[in-house]
C-alpha positions, 0 to 999 in steps of 0.5 A, spaced: 476 096 322 476 101 317 480 106 322 485 101 324 487 100 316 487 108 315 492 108 321 496 103 318 496 107 311 497 114 315 503 111 319 506 108 312 505 115 309 509 118 315 515 113 315 515 114 307 515 122 307 520 121 313 525 117 309 525 121 303 526 127 306 532 124 310 535 121 304 534 128 300 538 131 305 543 127 307 544 124 300 552 124 298 554 127 305 559 124 309 555 121 315 561 119 319 563 127 319 557 129 321 556 124 327 563 127 329 561 134 329 555 132 333 559 128 338 564 134 339 558 139 340 556 140 348 549 136 349 547 142 353 546 146 346 542 140 343 537 140 349 536 148 349 535 147 342 530 142 342 526 145 348 526 152 344 523 148 338 518 144 342 516 151 346 515 154 339 510 149 336 506 148 343 506 156 343 503 156 336 498 151 337 495 154 343 495 161 338 491 156 333 487 153 338 484 160 341 483 163 334 479 157 332 475 158 338 474 165 337 471 164 331 466 158 334 470 152 331 470 146 336 477 143 335 482 139 340 488 142 342 492 136 340 490 137 333 492 144 333 499 141 335 499 137 329 498 143 325 503 147 328 508 141 327 506 140 320 507 147 318 514 147 322 516 141 318 514 144 311 518 151 313 524 147 315 524 143 308 522 148 304 528 152 300 528 159 302 523 158 307 524 165 310 517 166 312 514 159 312 507 157 310 504 159 316 505 166 315 501 167 309 494 167 313 489 172 310 485 175 316 
């Protein structure tokens, strides 16, 4: 029962963070103009961009997975995917994120 409550709280937290992020990004912007730009672009570019982002996140997930296994830490590949996705998200929303948080590992 506790895990169901935890899952609901996690979902509410995720939706809240997503809503705050969307509001902060698009506050004061003309959304009609933005949607006009999106409609006028070639859908193939959007498709290629999404494929590249997913490929990057999956590749980084595999690297994290093998690094953790090399130091004998048992971890699921899906957790590595989530770690990579969170790192990508924070790198995208952080101002002046030229290197991102995930590049600050000390080995």
